[in-house]
N, C-alpha and C positions, 0 to 999 in steps of 0.2 A: 088623439088624443093616445090612443090606444100606442102608437108606436112612439109619441114621445117618452110614454111613462114607462113603456120598453127600454130604450133607450137610457134613460135617466136611472131606473132599476138596474140596468145589466152595470154600468159604469160604477156605481153605487156598490154592487156585489163582489167588480174585481178588485175594487180599493181596499174593501174588507179582506178578500181573500188572500190578497197581495200581505197585508197587514200580518193577517195570520200565518199566512208560508214565512214569513220574516222571523218569526218568533218560533218555528220549529226549527232545531237542532238539525243542520245538515251533513252528511259526509262528506268529509276533506280528505285529499289525498296527500299521499306521506309528505310529497314535496311541496305542497301547500300549508302542511303542520310544520314542516321544518322552518321556513321562512316567518309563517307566522310567531313561531318561537324564537329566531333570531331579530324580527322587529320587536315584540312585547318588551324579549331582556335592554335591546337597547333604550327604548322607551320608559322602560322601569326607572334605568341612569341616568336619565335626566328630568324623567317628569315627575318627580316629588312635588304635588300641590303647597301652596301653600297654607291654605283650610279648606278641606274639602266641604262644599257646602251638604247641608244635613238633608236638607227639603228636596230629596230626588225620591220620585218612588220606583216601584218594582218595575213597572212597566217601561219605565225609560232605561234604569240602568241594563234591563234584558236586551229591550232594542239595540240601547246604544254599543252593548257590548258584542253582539253578534254583527254591528256593523264597525265595529272598530277590530275584530277578526277578519272583515272581510277586506277591509283596507290594509290592515297587516298582509295577508295573503297576496293582495296587489301591488305592495311594497310601495303603497302609499304614505308618506309618514309626516306630511302637511307641519315641519316646522316651526315656521311664524305661527299658525295657527294653535300651536300647543305651548310656543312661548307666551303666547296673549293669555291663554287658558291657565298658564303656571301666575301669571300675574295676579288673576284675578281668584284665583283659588279653586275654578270647575276642573271637573274630571273631563277629559277629553269624550269617554263613551256618555257621558248625561249628557254631552255638548248635540252631539250628532242623534242622541233617540230624543231631545226634544225636538232639532230640527225634523226629524223624520217622521214626530207626531203632530209636529204645527202644520207641515205639510202637508199630511194625511187631513188633516181637519179644513183645511183650506179647502180641498179637494169636494170633501163629501158633505160640507156645510148647505154651500151654496145650492148642490146638487137636493137637498133633502129641503130647503125653500121653495125651489119649483115645483119639488114632489105636491108639495101642500099646496102652493098655489093651484095646482092644476087638479086638485079636489076641490078648491071650493071654487072652481070654473075661470079662472083665470088662465090662458093659455099664451104660451111664449114657443116662438122657435127654437127648435132642437140646439140651434147651432149658439143662441146666445146663451143657455145655463151654462154648455160644453166652455165656450170662451172664460164665462164668468170663472166658471170653476178653477182652470188652468192658473187664470188671473190670481186669484186669490189662494193655491195650492203656491205660486210663485211669491207671492207678497209675505204668503206663514213662516215659508221655506227660508226666506233670509231675514227675516225678525230678529232673531236670537244673533245674528252676525251683527246686525246696526247694532243693539245691545251690546253685543261686546266691544264695538269697537267705542263705543262710549265711554264705556267702564273701565277699558284699559288707556283711555284719555286722562281721564280722571285720575285713574291708582298710579298713572307717569308725573303726574303735577300736583299731587302728595308727597309723589316719592322725592319729587326735586327738592318741597320744601323741608323733608325732614333730612335731606343732605346738606342743605343752609346749616338746623338747626346740630347737625351729626360735626360740619367741619368746624364752628365755633369751640362744641366739647372738645375737638380733638386740641385744640389751639392753646385750651385750659391746662388741658392734660401734658401736654408739649413744656406749658410754661409752669407747670407743677416738679419737671423736672425729670419727666418719664420719657421715654423713648419712643420713637414711631410706630411700633407694632404693641405695646403696652398703651400707650396712650388709644390709639383703636380701638383696640378690645374693651377698654373701659369707657371709652364715650359711646362706645352700641349696647353697654347695659348699662345706661344710664336714660337712655333714651324708650321711651315707649310705642308700642305700634306696632304696625303688618313690616313699616319699613325698614325701621330698627330691630323689628326679630329680624330680617332677611338679611339684615349689613351682619347680626351679629354670628348670625348661621353661617354665612359665609367665612367669617373669619375663625370661626370656631372649626370650622370643619379646614379653615388652611393648617392651622394646626396640626392636625392628625395628620393629614396628607403631607406636610411635608412645603404646602406652596408659602411662598411670603403673602402677607396681606394685601399687598398693591395686586400683584397677581390675582387672588379670591376676588377683589372689588375689583379690578377689572372684567371678572368674565361675569360677575353680577352685572352690572353694567351694561355686558355685549347681552344679559339672557334678558332682562328687563326692557334694552332698548332705552336706555337713560344716556346721555351722552355725558353730562357734566358728571356723572360717576367714574364712566374710563377716563375722562381727562386727570380727574382727579389723579386714579390707580397710574396715567401716566407720568404726571407732577410728582408723585410719592416716589416711584422706582428712580427718577431723576436727583433727587435733591435727598434722599433716606437717610444720609450720612450728616447732611447739616441741619440742626435743629434749628438754629434761628432766621434761616430761610427757607423752612417749612411753616415756621409759624406764618410767618409774614405772608407766604403763599396762601394756606389756609384762609386767615381772615381778610387778603382781598377777594378770594374765588367766592367767599362767604358773605363777603356786601355785593359783589355781583351776581349773586344767583338774590340776594334780596330786591336788589335793582329789576332785577329783570320780570322777576315774579310780579314787584309793583307794577312795572308797564304794562304787563298780560294780565293783572286784573284793573288796571286802570284802560286798555282797551276794550276788555269785556263790558264795562263800565260804559262806554262809552257807545257801543255799538245794541247797548239795554233802552241805552238814551233815544237811538237814535230811532230805535223800533216804536218805542212807545212813543215819541214825535207824531212818526207815520199812521199809528191810531187813533192819535188823538185827533190826526189831520184830517183822517179817514170819519173818525166819529161828528166834526167839526159839518165836512160837505154833506155827511147824511142829514144833519138836522137842518141845513141849510136847505136843501131839498126837499124834506119835510113841510117846511115855513113855505118853499117857493111854488111848490106843487099844483095847491089849491086857487093862487091867483092866476097860475098858468093855465090851467083849468077851464077856469072861468072866462077867462078872455080868449081861448080857444072856441068856447062852445056860444059865443055869445057873433 
């Protein structure tokens, strides 16, 4: 019991020591500071979040800032992760801080439970709590990745839905006699929601930087990884001078997007119906076992 308590206490103390040590500012070499400055400047040019989450604690921000500076010093950029975070409106430092704190919690919590059990007289081999703590730490560490992946997929579905409405609005503005750039900007100003905000922001920045609107839309499509927006930018770059063909193309693309979205919704509904059918069959089988078990038990005892 004494050895187990010492090992559990040592691991818990080590985890707390590492957490406190991570919060203490470290002296960084000049080369490391220059690399961090260059990486931070590059990230600032491309990492403006859509809407920064205001539910971030001071501890999460501080710990995440330390980890972000460490990653910058090592030259780790994580472009795919940063793109996903920009799409969901989260900051990179808060994401790193959340992962670190959750991993630390998953490591310490099972050890505390085992310590409490040892106090009340339940003794386990030292290998069991150590492995449980490592598994919990690993699971908790990757929980933000799972949540981020689900939210990114939801955001991209919403973006595709907004693109269908955007194409209809652009076609209506073209029918009113506006040119392609003016129709794109006017359509983006009509719609609401975060997807239209991103489109409107991209088109406004294109006017300032001297880019064409379809180039800005193509870059936005590459950033949020929505193929429909990149295809739209490619089509506009080819037929920007022919308003009639643009209107026909946009209307056809809008119809195609709605059909694809409807097919996806029908597929999701079919999957849920299948899941409900399986659940009902399991419930029916369990009920039949509940009814037959007494009779079978009587026959076996007789």
